[in-house]
N, C-alpha and C positions, 0 to 999 in steps of 0.2 A: 852540141846537146847530147846528153847521155842517153843511151838506148833505154827503152822501156822493157825491163826484165820480166819475162813470164816463165814460170815453172809449169810444165805439164807432167802430171803423174798418171800414167796409164799403163796397165800391165799387158794390154794387147798391142804388140809392136806395130801391126798394120794400122790399127785405128789411131795410135799415137802419132805415126808418121803423117797420116792425113791431117790431123789437127795441127801438127808442127808446120807442115808445108803451107797450109792455108793461112795461118797467122803470120808466117814468114814473108808473105806477099807484101806486108807493110814493112818497109825498110827501117822504120823506127823501133821495131820490136826485136828483142834478143831472146831467143827461145832455148830453154834447157829442158831436156826430157828425162824422166825417171820411170822405172818400171815397178817401183815399190815405194812405200811410205818412208821406210827407214832411210833410204838414200836422200830423199827429199828433205827430211828433218835435219840430216847431217850437213846439208848445204844451205840452210837458212841464214848462215852468217854472211852469205853473199847479198842479202837484203833484196829479195825479189819484190817487184812492184805488184805482182798478181800471181796467184796459183790456181790452176785447175786440177781437180782430183777426181779420179774414178771412184765411185761409191764402193765398189767391191774389189779390193786389192788383196794380194796374197797375205799380207801381214796386218792390214788395218781395214776396218770399215770406214766409210766416209765420215761419220760423226766422230769416231775416235781419233782419226787423223786430223780432223779439223780442230779438235780440242788440243791436241799436241802442238799444232801450228800456233794456235792462239796463246798457249803457255809460253812460247818462245818469242813470238812477235804478234802482239795484239792488233797492230795497225794494218797488216797486209790483208787485202780482200781475197776471198776464196770462192771459186765457182765449183760446184759439185756437178759432175756429169754421170748419169746413172742409166743402166739398162732397164731399170724397173720404174714404172710410173705410179707407184703407190702414193696416194695423196698424203697419207699420214706421215710417211718418211720425209716427203718434201716439206710439209708444214713444220715438222720438228726441226729440220735443218735450218729453215728460214728463221724460226724462233731463236735458234742458237746464234744466228747472226751471219750465216753465209750470204755472200753478195748475190748469188743466183743459183738456181737449181735447174739443170737442163736434162732432157730425156734424149737418149741416143736414138737418132733416126736419120733419114736422108738429109734433113735440114739443119742438123746440129751445128755443122761447121759455120753456116751462115748466121745462125742465131748466136753462136759463140762470138763471132766477129763483132756483131752489134753490141753484145754484152760487154766485151772487153773495151770497145770504143767508149761506151757510156761510163764504165768504171774509171777509165783513164781520165776522162774529162772531169768527172766528179772529184777524183783525187787531186787533179790540178787546181780546181776551185778551192778545195779544202786547204791545200798548201798556201794558196794566195791569201785566203782568209786568215790562216794562222800567222802568216808573215805580216799582214796588215795589223793584226791584233798585237803582235810583238812590237811593231813600230809604234803603235798607239800607246803601248805600255811605256816605251822609251820616252815618247812625247810627254807622258804624264808623270815622269820622274819628278820628284818634289821640286828640285832646283830649276827644272825647265818649265813646269806648269805654273809655279808660284814664284814670282820675282821678288827678291828682296834679301837683305842680309841683317836686318835689325834683330836685336835680342828677343823682341816680342815674337817675331816670325820664327826664329830658331826654336823657341819653346813649342810652337805649333808643329814644326817639323818633327820634333821628338815625340809628341803625342800621336801624330799621323803614323810614324814608324811603328809605334806600339800597336796601333789599330790594324796595321797590315799583317801582323803576325798571328792574329786569332780571328775568330768570326764574331767577336763581341759586337753588339749594336753600338752605333756611334751617333751621338746627338751633336749637331753643329749649330752653334748660335752666333749671333753677331748682327750688326746693323746691316740694313739693305745696302747691297753693293760691295760687301767685303769679300765676296768670292766663295760662298758656301758650296755651290755646285762644283766649282773647280776643285775644291778640297775633297769633296765626295768622290769625284772621278779619279783623282790622284790616289786615294785610298784603294779604290777598286782595282785600278790598273797596276798597282804594286802589290796586290794580294794574290793568293793562289787561285782566286776566282777570275783572274784577268782574261782567261780565254772564253769565258761565258759572258752573257749579256749584262750590260749596265743599263737599267731602265729608270729614267727620271720622270717623276710625276709632280706637277705643281698643283697642290690641292686647292689653291685659291683660284686657279684658272678654269676649273671644271664645274659646271652647273651642279647644284646640290642633287637634282633628280637623276643625274647621270653618273655620279661618282661611284656608286656601288657597282654598277655594270663595268665601269672603266677599270676599277681595281680588281674585281673578282670574276669578271666575265659574265656571259649569259648564254642560255640555251635558245635555240630557235623557237619563236613563238612566246618567249617569256613576257613580252610586252609589245605593244604596237610599234612596228618598225623593226622588231628583232627578226629579220628574214633568214638568219643563219646563226649557227653557234659561233660565239666569239670568245677567244681566250682573253682573260684579263691581264693587267700589268704584272700581277704576281706570277701568273703562269709564264709570261714572257721572260720574267727574270729568273725562272727556275734554274738552279745551279749557279746563278750569278748573284747580282746585287740589285736591290730596289732602293731608290732614293726618293723619299717622300718629303718634298719641299713645302714649306709653310704648313706644317702638319697641325699647327694650332687652329687653322681654319676649318678643320674637319668637324662636321656636325656631330653632336653628342650621340645621336642614334646610331651613327656609323662607327663611332669610336668603340662601341661594344663589339661590333662585328669584326673590326680590325683586331681587337684584343683576342678574340676567339681564334682567328687565323694564325696569329703569332703563337698562341699557346698550343694549339693542336697541330701546327705545321701542316695544315691542309686547308683547302678552300672549296666551297660549294658554289658553283655558278648560279647566278640569278635564274630562277625557274627550273633548276635541276636538283638531282638527288645524289649525284656521284661525288664522292670525296676525292679531290685531286691532291695527292701528296706533294709537299713543297720542300725544297731545300734552298732557302733564300736568305741572303744576308741583308739586314735592314740598316740603312742610314737615313737619318731624318735631319731636317733643318727648320729653323724658325727664327724670325727676328724678335719674337715675343719672349717674355720670361714665362716658361711653362709652369714653373712652380707657383708663380703668381696666378696663372690661369687656373690652376688646380684650386687655389684658395678662393677664387671667384666662382668656383663651380662651373667653369667653362670647359674644363678638361678633366677626364676621369683620372683619379689618383692611381688606380691599378694599372691603367695603360701607361701612365707617366713612368712608373717604376719598371714596367716591362721594356720601354723603349729608350730610357735615358742612357743606359750603357756607359760608354766612355764619353764624357762631355769634352767638346773642343770649342772654346769660345774665341772667335776670331777678333783680333784687335782692329779698331777703326784705323783708317789710314793716317789720321792726325797723330796717332801714337806710335807710328813706325819710322819716324825720323827720316834719314836719308833714303829710305825705300821709295819715297816720293820721286826723287830724281832718277833712281834706277828704273822705276816703272815708266816715268815720263820719257826717258830715252828709248826704252823698249817699245813703247807705243808709237813714238815718232818714227823709229826704224821700220816698224811693221806697216805703218800707214804709207811711208815713202816707198817701201817695197811693193805693196799692193797697188800703188798708183804710179809706179815707175817714175818717181820724183828724184831719184838719186839720194845721196846722204843728207840728212837734216840734223843739225846740231842745235844745242840749247845755249843761248847767250847767258852770260853771268847774271844779267839783270832779270832774265826769265827764270833762272834757277832760284834767285832770291825771292821773286814774286811767288813762285810755286811753293816755296818752303814757308811762306807767311800765311798761307791759306789753311783753313781747317777741314775742308772736304766733307760737307754733310752727306754728299752722295757717294763718298768713299772711292774705291778703285774705279768703279763704273763712271763716276763723274770725271775723274782725272783723265780717263781715256777719251771721253767726249771733248774735254777741253783741249787736249793735245791734238786730236784729229782736226778740230776747228783751227787751232793755231797753225798747224802745218799748211792748211789751205790759205790762211791769211798772211803768212810770212812772205817777205820778198827775198828771193835768193834761197840759200840753203841753211838759214839760221833763224830760229824762233827767238824773237825778242819779247821783252815784257809787254810791250804795247800790243803784241799779237795774242796775248792771253787775256781772256775775259771770264769773269766769274758771274754765273747766272744761276738763279734758283729754278726749280721746275716750272714756276709760273712765268719765268722769263724776266723777272725784275733783278736789278743789280743787288747783290747781297751787300750789307753794310758791315755787320759785326763779324762776318765769316773770316775776313782777313785780319790776322793778328798784327796790330800797329801800335805805335805810341799814341798818347793822347794828343800830342802836337800834330802828328800825321793825320789823325782823325779830324782835328780842327781845320787843318788845311783842306782836307777833302770836302768838309761841310761848306766852307767859305767858297771854294771853287764851284761847288754845285750851285750855290745861290747867285754867284757872279754870272755863271753861264745862263741861269734861269732869267736874270734881269739884264741880259745883254751888257755885262761888265759895268753896270751902274753901281758904283761903290756905295753911294748914299742909300740907294734902295735896298741893297743887300745888307748893309749895316743896320738899317732900320728894321728889316725883317728879323734879323738875328738878335736884335737888341744889344748891339755892341758898338763901340765907338768906331767912326770911319777911319780914325788914325791907326787903329789896330790893323785894318785891312791894308792901308797904304804902307805901313811898316813892313808887313809880310811880303807885299809886292816888291818893295825896295830891296829887301833881303833875298829876293828871288825864291822865296818859298812858294809863291803863287805866281803863275804867269798869266797875263791878260793880253 
């Protein structure tokens, strides 16, 4: 492990030695001492982790030296140690951004020890957070977060790439289950805002009476139950990105307030008067046609033009060709990994069956189907019989699977044969067809009884 490098800038040799000796008791610290600001600045290329400076040096005052340090390395924390206890001086330095301000007395070395320990731990946490965000950015690279190679998807990648290069608003549309939030996250984590927050809000999931407080925050006592000040989602996203999903569900009365926030780039908490400045990138999503909602007077036209920005319309899964199989294999691998099941493959008849279905629930439905098929399969291979198509109501879909008329005829006859315990005459009577038709299909092994 590399030592924690500390610079001590102190023109009093005796006092500097005391601080150096005391901090050197920690074997993880590497101490370098200077008697003036000039030498300290000349050594900043060594990348210290922390600097302590005396406020009154021969060549610099504490505030001037702090400014010079920050011009060279804005990330290094600085502690100012001063022989004067003027509150105004301390307040000014803290406003400038110094990590701490200590007064020289008998307890300084112990207070400094605690201050350095705290700053070191905080720095460690910041590095860990930065690393995690970097890893998250890699996770949300387009090809890792959105699986597929179809021409339709490649067009989406091109638009997403354009979206990452500016702060233009982005409106993401598409059927339910096409992955709108995944696209929004990928845009954020590939943009220059990736180190700041990504805040997602599902407008349809928040009760109408709470949504204003949820978005814009509230002050203590603003309403019954408001026991403390609460920052809203826009404040949480400051510097980063806010994603408003199902924005078409937002009540008209709140649409005007949202419009004001976007126009003025500031928010006023419910029950408050303070204007909180915002620097937020807006991404929105809906499965509805917003232009049509404007025509129906369900959505404000001025807000529509404010938020539409760069439109990205996600294709339904049925229009993405072989992406179905790429996604199916990915979901099977993920499920097997999460459940320690070993490798799971897709049999050819399973692939054929997957490719014939039209996926009304899109990617979300495919994942649910593959998870279930992985549980139902025997061994390490998913077969066609392991895959079942169901609607949200739990009924077998009929027209969802794309088949020939002959295949549909076989399915219908098989259904009625099963219903009437393989009684051919009863099934033929119910379908109003000749029993010879059914017998012939059985003979040709199109139907098994």
